[in-house]
N, CA, C, O and the ligand as a Tripos MOL2 file, in Angstrom:
@<TRIPOS>MOLECULE
protein
  269   267    68     0     0
PROTEIN
NO_CHARGES

@<TRIPOS>ATOM
      1 N          29.6210 -145.2260  -97.0700 N.3       1 MET1
      2 CA         30.5470 -144.4890  -96.2170 C.3       1 MET1
      3 C          31.9820 -144.9120  -96.4830 C.2       1 MET1
      4 O          32.2830 -146.1010  -96.5880 O.2       1 MET1
      5 N          32.8390 -143.9550  -96.5880 N.am      2 ALA2
      6 CA         34.2460 -144.2610  -96.8480 C.3       2 ALA2
      7 C          35.0000 -144.6030  -95.5660 C.2       2 ALA2
      8 O          36.0760 -145.2000  -95.6110 O.2       2 ALA2
      9 N          34.4290 -144.2210  -94.4190 N.am      3 PHE3
     10 CA         35.1390 -144.4590  -93.1750 C.3       3 PHE3
     11 C          35.1600 -145.9370  -92.8330 C.2       3 PHE3
     12 O          34.2450 -146.6690  -93.2100 O.2       3 PHE3
     13 N          36.1790 -146.3860  -92.1320 N.am      4 MET4
     14 CA         36.2880 -147.7210  -91.5670 C.3       4 MET4
     15 C          36.2730 -148.8060  -92.6440 C.2       4 MET4
     16 O          35.9070 -149.9440  -92.3510 O.2       4 MET4
     17 N          36.6560 -148.4900  -93.8630 N.am      5 ARG5
     18 CA         36.6420 -149.5340  -94.8840 C.3       5 ARG5
     19 C          37.9020 -150.3900  -94.8030 C.2       5 ARG5
     20 O          37.9570 -151.4780  -95.3750 O.2       5 ARG5
     21 N          38.9030 -149.8970  -94.0960 N.am      6 SER6
     22 CA         40.1220 -150.6820  -93.9570 C.3       6 SER6
     23 C          39.9360 -151.7500  -92.9070 C.2       6 SER6
     24 O          39.4550 -151.4650  -91.8110 O.2       6 SER6
     25 N          40.3100 -152.9740  -93.2220 N.am      7 LYS7
     26 CA         40.2400 -154.0730  -92.2710 C.3       7 LYS7
     27 C          41.5410 -154.1770  -91.4770 C.2       7 LYS7
     28 O          41.6730 -155.0120  -90.5830 O.2       7 LYS7
     29 N          42.4770 -153.3320  -91.8150 N.am      8 GLN8
     30 CA         43.7920 -153.3660  -91.1910 C.3       8 GLN8
     31 C          43.6940 -153.1310  -89.6920 C.2       8 GLN8
     32 O          43.0770 -152.1580  -89.2560 O.2       8 GLN8
     33 N          44.2890 -154.0020  -88.9090 N.am      9 GLN9
     34 CA         44.3060 -153.8380  -87.4600 C.3       9 GLN9
     35 C          45.6310 -153.2050  -87.0530 C.2       9 GLN9
     36 O          46.7000 -153.7320  -87.3600 O.2       9 GLN9
     37 N          45.5560 -152.1020  -86.3800 N.am     10 ILE10
     38 CA         46.7740 -151.4650  -85.8790 C.3      10 ILE10
     39 C          46.6930 -151.4670  -84.3630 C.2      10 ILE10
     40 O          45.8240 -150.8170  -83.7820 O.2      10 ILE10
     41 N          47.5980 -152.1950  -83.7250 N.am     11 GLU11
     42 CA         47.5580 -152.3100  -82.2750 C.3      11 GLU11
     43 C          48.8490 -151.7760  -81.6750 C.2      11 GLU11
     44 O          49.9200 -151.8580  -82.2750 O.2      11 GLU11
     45 N          48.7150 -151.2280  -80.4760 N.am     12 GLU12
     46 CA         49.8620 -150.7500  -79.7160 C.3      12 GLU12
     47 C          50.6140 -149.6390  -80.4280 C.2      12 GLU12
     48 O          51.7920 -149.4120  -80.1540 O.2      12 GLU12
     49 N          49.9540 -148.9550  -81.3270 N.am     13 ILE13
     50 CA         50.5410 -147.7890  -81.9800 C.3      13 ILE13
     51 C          49.6270 -146.6090  -81.6670 C.2      13 ILE13
     52 O          48.4430 -146.6480  -82.0000 O.2      13 ILE13
     53 N          50.1520 -145.5590  -81.0330 N.am     14 PRO14
     54 CA         49.2900 -144.4100  -80.7430 C.3      14 PRO14
     55 C          48.7970 -143.7500  -82.0220 C.2      14 PRO14
     56 O          49.5590 -143.5760  -82.9730 O.2      14 PRO14
     57 N          47.5330 -143.3870  -82.0410 N.am     15 LEU15
     58 CA         46.9380 -142.7780  -83.2230 C.3      15 LEU15
     59 C          46.6630 -141.3060  -82.9700 C.2      15 LEU15
     60 O          46.3400 -140.9070  -81.8510 O.2      15 LEU15
     61 N          46.7890 -140.5220  -83.9920 N.am     16 TYR16
     62 CA         46.5800 -139.0900  -83.9110 C.3      16 TYR16
     63 C          45.5500 -138.6890  -84.9450 C.2      16 TYR16
     64 O          45.4850 -139.2630  -86.0330 O.2      16 TYR16
     65 N          44.7490 -137.7040  -84.5970 N.am     17 GLU17
     66 CA         43.7710 -137.2060  -85.5510 C.3      17 GLU17
     67 C          44.4790 -136.3100  -86.5520 C.2      17 GLU17
     68 O          45.0970 -135.3160  -86.1720 O.2      17 GLU17
     69 N          44.3940 -136.6540  -87.8190 N.am     18 MET18
     70 CA         45.1080 -135.9070  -88.8450 C.3      18 MET18
     71 C          44.1900 -135.5800  -90.0050 C.2      18 MET18
     72 O          43.3250 -136.3660  -90.3900 O.2      18 MET18
     73 N          44.4090 -134.3880  -90.5520 N.am     19 LYS19
     74 CA         43.6810 -134.0130  -91.7580 C.3      19 LYS19
     75 C          44.3760 -134.6370  -92.9600 C.2      19 LYS19
     76 O          45.5910 -134.5280  -93.1230 O.2      19 LYS19
     77 N          43.5870 -135.2850  -93.7890 N.am     20 VAL20
     78 CA         44.1480 -135.9450  -94.9600 C.3      20 VAL20
     79 C          43.3120 -135.6010  -96.1910 C.2      20 VAL20
     80 O          42.1580 -135.1850  -96.0880 O.2      20 VAL20
     81 N          43.9180 -135.7850  -97.3310 N.am     21 TRP21
     82 CA         43.1820 -135.8070  -98.5930 C.3      21 TRP21
     83 C          42.8880 -137.2560  -98.9150 C.2      21 TRP21
     84 O          43.7950 -138.0880  -98.9210 O.2      21 TRP21
     85 N          41.6210 -137.5690  -99.1850 N.am     22 SER22
     86 CA         41.2220 -138.9420  -99.4700 C.3      22 SER22
     87 C          40.6830 -139.0210 -100.8900 C.2      22 SER22
     88 O          39.9070 -138.1670 -101.3180 O.2      22 SER22
     89 N          41.0970 -140.0470 -101.6130 N.am     23 CYS23
     90 CA         40.6840 -140.2030 -103.0080 C.3      23 CYS23
     91 C          39.1660 -140.3830 -103.1210 C.2      23 CYS23
     92 O          38.5670 -141.1350 -102.3530 O.2      23 CYS23
     93 N          38.5600 -139.6990 -104.0700 N.am     24 ASP24
     94 CA         37.1120 -139.8150 -104.3010 C.3      24 ASP24
     95 C          36.7130 -141.1170 -104.9770 C.2      24 ASP24
     96 O          35.5430 -141.4980 -104.9520 O.2      24 ASP24
     97 N          37.6600 -141.7870 -105.5700 N.am     25 ASN25
     98 CA         37.3760 -143.0120 -106.3040 C.3      25 ASN25
     99 C          37.1290 -144.1580 -105.3210 C.2      25 ASN25
    100 O          38.0260 -144.5260 -104.5630 O.2      25 ASN25
    101 N          35.9230 -144.7210 -105.3310 N.am     26 ASP26
    102 CA         35.5790 -145.7810 -104.3830 C.3      26 ASP26
    103 C          36.4280 -147.0310 -104.5550 C.2      26 ASP26
    104 O          36.5440 -147.8370 -103.6310 O.2      26 ASP26
    105 N          37.0120 -147.1950 -105.7120 N.am     27 GLU27
    106 CA         37.8160 -148.3910 -105.9590 C.3      27 GLU27
    107 C          39.2850 -148.1750 -105.6170 C.2      27 GLU27
    108 O          40.1180 -149.0530 -105.8430 O.2      27 GLU27
    109 N          39.5940 -147.0140 -105.0780 N.am     28 CYS28
    110 CA         40.9770 -146.6660 -104.7810 C.3      28 CYS28
    111 C          41.0740 -146.2610 -103.3200 C.2      28 CYS28
    112 O          40.2120 -145.5380 -102.8210 O.2      28 CYS28
    113 N          42.0980 -146.7110 -102.6380 N.am     29 ASN29
    114 CA         42.2740 -146.3550 -101.2300 C.3      29 ASN29
    115 C          43.3460 -145.2900 -101.0290 C.2      29 ASN29
    116 O          43.8850 -145.1420  -99.9320 O.2      29 ASN29
    117 N          43.6500 -144.5590 -102.0800 N.am     30 GLY30
    118 CA         44.7180 -143.5630 -101.9920 C.3      30 GLY30
    119 C          44.3630 -142.4020 -101.0740 C.2      30 GLY30
    120 O          43.2290 -141.9220 -101.0620 O.2      30 GLY30
    121 N          45.3450 -141.9650 -100.3140 N.am     31 TRP31
    122 CA         45.1570 -140.7610  -99.5030 C.3      31 TRP31
    123 C          46.5300 -140.1910  -99.1930 C.2      31 TRP31
    124 O          47.5420 -140.8800  -99.3220 O.2      31 TRP31
    125 N          46.5600 -138.9320  -98.7850 N.am     32 MET32
    126 CA         47.8150 -138.3580  -98.3260 C.3      32 MET32
    127 C          47.5410 -137.3310  -97.2280 C.2      32 MET32
    128 O          46.4770 -136.7140  -97.1800 O.2      32 MET32
    129 N          48.5150 -137.1690  -96.3610 N.am     33 ARG33
    130 CA         48.3680 -136.1590  -95.3140 C.3      33 ARG33
    131 C          48.4040 -134.7720  -95.9110 C.2      33 ARG33
    132 O          49.1750 -134.4910  -96.8280 O.2      33 ARG33
    133 N          47.5490 -133.8970  -95.3710 N.am     34 GLN34
    134 CA         47.5170 -132.5300  -95.9020 C.3      34 GLN34
    135 C          48.8400 -131.8150  -95.7050 C.2      34 GLN34
    136 O          49.2450 -131.0180  -96.5510 O.2      34 GLN34
    137 N          49.5260 -132.0920  -94.5880 N.am     35 ASP35
    138 CA         50.7870 -131.3810  -94.3660 C.3      35 ASP35
    139 C          51.9110 -131.9250  -95.2390 C.2      35 ASP35
    140 O          53.0180 -131.3860  -95.2260 O.2      35 ASP35
    141 N          51.6430 -132.9860  -95.9980 N.am     36 PHE36
    142 CA         52.6200 -133.4750  -96.9580 C.3      36 PHE36
    143 C          52.1800 -133.2350  -98.3940 C.2      36 PHE36
    144 O          52.8050 -133.7320  -99.3310 O.2      36 PHE36
    145 N          51.1190 -132.4840  -98.5660 N.am     37 SER37
    146 CA         50.6820 -132.1550  -99.9180 C.3      37 SER37
    147 C          50.9890 -130.6850 -100.1790 C.2      37 SER37
    148 O          51.0200 -129.8720  -99.2550 O.2      37 SER37
    149 N          51.2070 -130.3660 -101.3970 N.am     38 PHE38
    150 CA         51.7010 -129.0360 -101.7260 C.3      38 PHE38
    151 C          50.7180 -128.2100 -102.5340 C.2      38 PHE38
    152 O          51.0140 -127.0630 -102.8700 O.2      38 PHE38
    153 N          49.5720 -128.7550 -102.8500 N.am     39 SER39
    154 CA         48.6350 -127.9830 -103.6490 C.3      39 SER39
    155 C          47.3040 -127.8420 -102.9350 C.2      39 SER39
    156 O          46.9880 -128.6330 -102.0470 O.2      39 SER39
    157 N          46.5310 -126.8560 -103.3100 N.am     40 GLU40
    158 CA         45.2340 -126.5990 -102.6910 C.3      40 GLU40
    159 C          44.2630 -127.7350 -102.9690 C.2      40 GLU40
    160 O          43.4520 -128.0820 -102.1110 O.2      40 GLU40
    161 N          44.3380 -128.3040 -104.1380 N.am     41 GLN41
    162 CA         43.4210 -129.3710 -104.5290 C.3      41 GLN41
    163 C          44.2360 -130.4460 -105.2390 C.2      41 GLN41
    164 O          44.2860 -130.4770 -106.4690 O.2      41 GLN41
    165 N          44.8770 -131.3330 -104.4650 N.am     42 PRO42
    166 CA         45.7300 -132.3520 -105.0870 C.3      42 PRO42
    167 C          44.9070 -133.4150 -105.8110 C.2      42 PRO42
    168 O          43.7140 -133.5760 -105.5530 O.2      42 PRO42
    169 N          45.5490 -134.1200 -106.6990 N.am     43 THR43
    170 CA         44.9330 -135.2880 -107.3200 C.3      43 THR43
    171 C          45.5870 -136.5340 -106.7360 C.2      43 THR43
    172 O          46.7250 -136.4960 -106.2680 O.2      43 THR43
    173 N          44.8550 -137.6230 -106.7720 N.am     44 CYS44
    174 CA         45.3350 -138.8750 -106.1920 C.3      44 CYS44
    175 C          46.6110 -139.3330 -106.8990 C.2      44 CYS44
    176 O          46.6570 -139.3780 -108.1290 O.2      44 CYS44
    177 N          47.6530 -139.6750 -106.1230 N.am     45 PRO45
    178 CA         48.8940 -140.1470 -106.7490 C.3      45 PRO45
    179 C          48.7390 -141.5100 -107.4110 C.2      45 PRO45
    180 O          49.5810 -141.9040 -108.2180 O.2      45 PRO45
    181 N          47.6750 -142.2330 -107.0790 N.am     46 LEU46
    182 CA         47.4850 -143.5820 -107.6200 C.3      46 LEU46
    183 C          46.6290 -143.5810 -108.8790 C.2      46 LEU46
    184 O          46.9290 -144.2960 -109.8340 O.2      46 LEU46
    185 N          45.5670 -142.7840 -108.8860 N.am     47 CYS47
    186 CA         44.6220 -142.8830 -109.9990 C.3      47 CYS47
    187 C          44.2560 -141.5150 -110.5830 C.2      47 CYS47
    188 O          43.4390 -141.4330 -111.5000 O.2      47 CYS47
    189 N          44.8580 -140.4330 -110.0530 N.am     48 GLN48
    190 CA         44.6290 -139.0780 -110.5630 C.3      48 GLN48
    191 C          43.1900 -138.5910 -110.4050 C.2      48 GLN48
    192 O          42.7760 -137.6550 -111.0890 O.2      48 GLN48
    193 N          42.4300 -139.2160 -109.5140 N.am     49 SER49
    194 CA         41.0830 -138.7250 -109.2360 C.3      49 SER49
    195 C          41.1470 -137.5070 -108.3200 C.2      49 SER49
    196 O          42.1840 -137.2090 -107.7280 O.2      49 SER49
    197 N          40.0100 -136.8090 -108.2160 N.am     50 ARG50
    198 CA         39.8860 -135.7260 -107.2490 C.3      50 ARG50
    199 C          40.0430 -136.2770 -105.8420 C.2      50 ARG50
    200 O          39.7850 -137.4550 -105.5950 O.2      50 ARG50
    201 N          40.4700 -135.4150 -104.9150 N.am     51 MET51
    202 CA         40.5850 -135.8330 -103.5250 C.3      51 MET51
    203 C          39.7510 -134.9210 -102.6340 C.2      51 MET51
    204 O          39.5730 -133.7400 -102.9320 O.2      51 MET51
    205 N          39.2400 -135.4820 -101.5340 N.am     52 THR52
    206 CA         38.3680 -134.7730 -100.6130 C.3      52 THR52
    207 C          39.0330 -134.7220  -99.2440 C.2      52 THR52
    208 O          39.6610 -135.6890  -98.8120 O.2      52 THR52
    209 N          38.8910 -133.6000  -98.5730 N.am     53 GLN53
    210 CA         39.4630 -133.4860  -97.2290 C.3      53 GLN53
    211 C          38.6630 -134.2900  -96.2230 C.2      53 GLN53
    212 O          37.4320 -134.2650  -96.2380 O.2      53 GLN53
    213 N          39.3540 -135.0000  -95.3550 N.am     54 GLU54
    214 CA         38.6940 -135.6410  -94.2310 C.3      54 GLU54
    215 C          39.6860 -135.7850  -93.0970 C.2      54 GLU54
    216 O          40.8770 -135.5100  -93.2500 O.2      54 GLU54
    217 N          39.1740 -136.2250  -91.9460 N.am     55 THR55
    218 CA         40.0260 -136.4230  -90.7730 C.3      55 THR55
    219 C          40.0910 -137.9040  -90.4670 C.2      55 THR55
    220 O          39.0720 -138.5940  -90.4280 O.2      55 THR55
    221 N          41.2960 -138.3760  -90.2530 N.am     56 ARG56
    222 CA         41.4730 -139.7920  -89.9170 C.3      56 ARG56
    223 C          42.3380 -139.9130  -88.6790 C.2      56 ARG56
    224 O          43.1210 -139.0190  -88.3560 O.2      56 ARG56
    225 N          42.1810 -141.0460  -87.9830 N.am     57 MET57
    226 CA         43.0680 -141.3770  -86.8790 C.3      57 MET57
    227 C          44.2020 -142.2160  -87.4520 C.2      57 MET57
    228 O          43.9780 -143.3090  -87.9730 O.2      57 MET57
    229 N          45.4220 -141.6930  -87.3510 N.am     58 LEU58
    230 CA         46.5530 -142.3380  -88.0040 C.3      58 LEU58
    231 C          47.7530 -142.4110  -87.0700 C.2      58 LEU58
    232 O          47.8960 -141.5830  -86.1700 O.2      58 LEU58
    233 N          48.6210 -143.4110  -87.2860 N.am     59 PRO59
    234 CA         49.8800 -143.4130  -86.5610 C.3      59 PRO59
    235 C          50.7100 -142.2020  -86.9740 C.2      59 PRO59
    236 O          50.6280 -141.7390  -88.1120 O.2      59 PRO59
    237 N          51.4960 -141.7040  -86.0530 N.am     60 GLU60
    238 CA         52.2030 -140.4500  -86.2800 C.3      60 GLU60
    239 C          53.0550 -140.4780  -87.5460 C.2      60 GLU60
    240 O          53.1690 -139.4670  -88.2380 O.2      60 GLU60
    241 N          53.6500 -141.6220  -87.8500 N.am     61 LEU61
    242 CA         54.5930 -141.6650  -88.9600 C.3      61 LEU61
    243 C          53.9610 -142.0320  -90.2930 C.2      61 LEU61
    244 O          54.6650 -142.1510  -91.2960 O.2      61 LEU61
    245 N          52.6620 -142.2120  -90.3240 N.am     62 ALA62
    246 CA         52.0210 -142.5710  -91.5800 C.3      62 ALA62
    247 C          51.9370 -141.3310  -92.4720 C.2      62 ALA62
    248 O          51.2940 -140.3480  -92.1070 O.2      62 ALA62
    249 N          52.5570 -141.3720  -93.5880 N.am     63 HIS63
    250 CA         52.4910 -140.2620  -94.5400 C.3      63 HIS63
    251 C          51.6310 -140.6280  -95.7310 C.2      63 HIS63
    252 O          50.7870 -139.8460  -96.1700 O.2      63 HIS63
    253 N          51.8480 -141.8010  -96.2390 N.am     64 TYR64
    254 CA         51.0950 -142.2870  -97.3790 C.3      64 TYR64
    255 C          50.7830 -143.7490  -97.1480 C.2      64 TYR64
    256 O          51.6170 -144.4800  -96.6130 O.2      64 TYR64
    257 N          49.6280 -144.1810  -97.5310 N.am     65 ILE65
    258 CA         49.3560 -145.6280  -97.5200 C.3      65 ILE65
    259 C          48.7370 -145.9700  -98.8720 C.2      65 ILE65
    260 O          47.7480 -145.3670  -99.2880 O.2      65 ILE65
    261 N          49.3200 -146.9220  -99.5310 N.am     66 ASN66
    262 CA         48.7470 -147.4400 -100.7700 C.3      66 ASN66
    263 C          48.3440 -148.8760 -100.5030 C.2      66 ASN66
    264 O          49.1840 -149.7730 -100.5770 O.2      66 ASN66
    265 N          47.1100 -149.1100 -100.2030 N.am     67 SER67
    266 CA         46.7070 -150.4600  -99.8150 C.3      67 SER67
    267 C          45.6790 -151.0070 -100.7680 C.2      67 SER67
    268 O          45.2200 -152.1360 -100.5990 O.2      67 SER67
    269 ZN         42.8940 -142.7320 -106.1670 Zn       68 ZN68
@<TRIPOS>BOND
     1     1     2 1
     2     2     3 1
     3     3     4 2
     4     3     5 am
     5     5     6 1
     6     6     7 1
     7     7     8 2
     8     7     9 am
     9     9    10 1
    10    10    11 1
    11    11    12 2
    12    11    13 am
    13    13    14 1
    14    14    15 1
    15    15    16 2
    16    15    17 am
    17    17    18 1
    18    18    19 1
    19    19    20 2
    20    19    21 am
    21    21    22 1
    22    22    23 1
    23    23    24 2
    24    23    25 am
    25    25    26 1
    26    26    27 1
    27    27    28 2
    28    27    29 am
    29    29    30 1
    30    30    31 1
    31    31    32 2
    32    31    33 am
    33    33    34 1
    34    34    35 1
    35    35    36 2
    36    35    37 am
    37    37    38 1
    38    38    39 1
    39    39    40 2
    40    39    41 am
    41    41    42 1
    42    42    43 1
    43    43    44 2
    44    43    45 am
    45    45    46 1
    46    46    47 1
    47    47    48 2
    48    47    49 am
    49    49    50 1
    50    50    51 1
    51    51    52 2
    52    51    53 am
    53    53    54 1
    54    54    55 1
    55    55    56 2
    56    55    57 am
    57    57    58 1
    58    58    59 1
    59    59    60 2
    60    59    61 am
    61    61    62 1
    62    62    63 1
    63    63    64 2
    64    63    65 am
    65    65    66 1
    66    66    67 1
    67    67    68 2
    68    67    69 am
    69    69    70 1
    70    70    71 1
    71    71    72 2
    72    71    73 am
    73    73    74 1
    74    74    75 1
    75    75    76 2
    76    75    77 am
    77    77    78 1
    78    78    79 1
    79    79    80 2
    80    79    81 am
    81    81    82 1
    82    82    83 1
    83    83    84 2
    84    83    85 am
    85    85    86 1
    86    86    87 1
    87    87    88 2
    88    87    89 am
    89    89    90 1
    90    90    91 1
    91    91    92 2
    92    91    93 am
    93    93    94 1
    94    94    95 1
    95    95    96 2
    96    95    97 am
    97    97    98 1
    98    98    99 1
    99    99   100 2
   100    99   101 am
   101   101   102 1
   102   102   103 1
   103   103   104 2
   104   103   105 am
   105   105   106 1
   106   106   107 1
   107   107   108 2
   108   107   109 am
   109   109   110 1
   110   110   111 1
   111   111   112 2
   112   111   113 am
   113   113   114 1
   114   114   115 1
   115   115   116 2
   116   115   117 am
   117   117   118 1
   118   118   119 1
   119   119   120 2
   120   119   121 am
   121   121   122 1
   122   122   123 1
   123   123   124 2
   124   123   125 am
   125   125   126 1
   126   126   127 1
   127   127   128 2
   128   127   129 am
   129   129   130 1
   130   130   131 1
   131   131   132 2
   132   131   133 am
   133   133   134 1
   134   134   135 1
   135   135   136 2
   136   135   137 am
   137   137   138 1
   138   138   139 1
   139   139   140 2
   140   139   141 am
   141   141   142 1
   142   142   143 1
   143   143   144 2
   144   143   145 am
   145   145   146 1
   146   146   147 1
   147   147   148 2
   148   147   149 am
   149   149   150 1
   150   150   151 1
   151   151   152 2
   152   151   153 am
   153   153   154 1
   154   154   155 1
   155   155   156 2
   156   155   157 am
   157   157   158 1
   158   158   159 1
   159   159   160 2
   160   159   161 am
   161   161   162 1
   162   162   163 1
   163   163   164 2
   164   163   165 am
   165   165   166 1
   166   166   167 1
   167   167   168 2
   168   167   169 am
   169   169   170 1
   170   170   171 1
   171   171   172 2
   172   171   173 am
   173   173   174 1
   174   174   175 1
   175   175   176 2
   176   175   177 am
   177   177   178 1
   178   178   179 1
   179   179   180 2
   180   179   181 am
   181   181   182 1
   182   182   183 1
   183   183   184 2
   184   183   185 am
   185   185   186 1
   186   186   187 1
   187   187   188 2
   188   187   189 am
   189   189   190 1
   190   190   191 1
   191   191   192 2
   192   191   193 am
   193   193   194 1
   194   194   195 1
   195   195   196 2
   196   195   197 am
   197   197   198 1
   198   198   199 1
   199   199   200 2
   200   199   201 am
   201   201   202 1
   202   202   203 1
   203   203   204 2
   204   203   205 am
   205   205   206 1
   206   206   207 1
   207   207   208 2
   208   207   209 am
   209   209   210 1
   210   210   211 1
   211   211   212 2
   212   211   213 am
   213   213   214 1
   214   214   215 1
   215   215   216 2
   216   215   217 am
   217   217   218 1
   218   218   219 1
   219   219   220 2
   220   219   221 am
   221   221   222 1
   222   222   223 1
   223   223   224 2
   224   223   225 am
   225   225   226 1
   226   226   227 1
   227   227   228 2
   228   227   229 am
   229   229   230 1
   230   230   231 1
   231   231   232 2
   232   231   233 am
   233   233   234 1
   234   234   235 1
   235   235   236 2
   236   235   237 am
   237   237   238 1
   238   238   239 1
   239   239   240 2
   240   239   241 am
   241   241   242 1
   242   242   243 1
   243   243   244 2
   244   243   245 am
   245   245   246 1
   246   246   247 1
   247   247   248 2
   248   247   249 am
   249   249   250 1
   250   250   251 1
   251   251   252 2
   252   251   253 am
   253   253   254 1
   254   254   255 1
   255   255   256 2
   256   255   257 am
   257   257   258 1
   258   258   259 1
   259   259   260 2
   260   259   261 am
   261   261   262 1
   262   262   263 1
   263   263   264 2
   264   263   265 am
   265   265   266 1
   266   266   267 1
   267   267   268 2
@<TRIPOS>SUBSTRUCTURE
     1 MET1         2 RESIDUE 1 A MET
     2 ALA2         6 RESIDUE 1 A ALA
     3 PHE3        10 RESIDUE 1 A PHE
     4 MET4        14 RESIDUE 1 A MET
     5 ARG5        18 RESIDUE 1 A ARG
     6 SER6        22 RESIDUE 1 A SER
     7 LYS7        26 RESIDUE 1 A LYS
     8 GLN8        30 RESIDUE 1 A GLN
     9 GLN9        34 RESIDUE 1 A GLN
    10 ILE10       38 RESIDUE 1 A ILE
    11 GLU11       42 RESIDUE 1 A GLU
    12 GLU12       46 RESIDUE 1 A GLU
    13 ILE13       50 RESIDUE 1 A ILE
    14 PRO14       54 RESIDUE 1 A PRO
    15 LEU15       58 RESIDUE 1 A LEU
    16 TYR16       62 RESIDUE 1 A TYR
    17 GLU17       66 RESIDUE 1 A GLU
    18 MET18       70 RESIDUE 1 A MET
    19 LYS19       74 RESIDUE 1 A LYS
    20 VAL20       78 RESIDUE 1 A VAL
    21 TRP21       82 RESIDUE 1 A TRP
    22 SER22       86 RESIDUE 1 A SER
    23 CYS23       90 RESIDUE 1 A CYS
    24 ASP24       94 RESIDUE 1 A ASP
    25 ASN25       98 RESIDUE 1 A ASN
    26 ASP26      102 RESIDUE 1 A ASP
    27 GLU27      106 RESIDUE 1 A GLU
    28 CYS28      110 RESIDUE 1 A CYS
    29 ASN29      114 RESIDUE 1 A ASN
    30 GLY30      118 RESIDUE 1 A GLY
    31 TRP31      122 RESIDUE 1 A TRP
    32 MET32      126 RESIDUE 1 A MET
    33 ARG33      130 RESIDUE 1 A ARG
    34 GLN34      134 RESIDUE 1 A GLN
    35 ASP35      138 RESIDUE 1 A ASP
    36 PHE36      142 RESIDUE 1 A PHE
    37 SER37      146 RESIDUE 1 A SER
    38 PHE38      150 RESIDUE 1 A PHE
    39 SER39      154 RESIDUE 1 A SER
    40 GLU40      158 RESIDUE 1 A GLU
    41 GLN41      162 RESIDUE 1 A GLN
    42 PRO42      166 RESIDUE 1 A PRO
    43 THR43      170 RESIDUE 1 A THR
    44 CYS44      174 RESIDUE 1 A CYS
    45 PRO45      178 RESIDUE 1 A PRO
    46 LEU46      182 RESIDUE 1 A LEU
    47 CYS47      186 RESIDUE 1 A CYS
    48 GLN48      190 RESIDUE 1 A GLN
    49 SER49      194 RESIDUE 1 A SER
    50 ARG50      198 RESIDUE 1 A ARG
    51 MET51      202 RESIDUE 1 A MET
    52 THR52      206 RESIDUE 1 A THR
    53 GLN53      210 RESIDUE 1 A GLN
    54 GLU54      214 RESIDUE 1 A GLU
    55 THR55      218 RESIDUE 1 A THR
    56 ARG56      222 RESIDUE 1 A ARG
    57 MET57      226 RESIDUE 1 A MET
    58 LEU58      230 RESIDUE 1 A LEU
    59 PRO59      234 RESIDUE 1 A PRO
    60 GLU60      238 RESIDUE 1 A GLU
    61 LEU61      242 RESIDUE 1 A LEU
    62 ALA62      246 RESIDUE 1 A ALA
    63 HIS63      250 RESIDUE 1 A HIS
    64 TYR64      254 RESIDUE 1 A TYR
    65 ILE65      258 RESIDUE 1 A ILE
    66 ASN66      262 RESIDUE 1 A ASN
    67 SER67      266 RESIDUE 1 A SER
    68 ZN68       269 GROUP 0 **** ****
């Protein structure tokens, strides 16, 4: 499962459900918000892999995370 793989703790920051593109590469944590992507089927900015749509709970100002 790709969900909850981040150990990052985010506290006291309100989270919003957002549609994102998530990198298909299991070794890459690249993702981007759909409203900040410009193509129907973007490729990962980090590794150029295919990306899959999913929904994540994110802080409002998170646009990209490269972790
Ligand atoms: Zn990637």
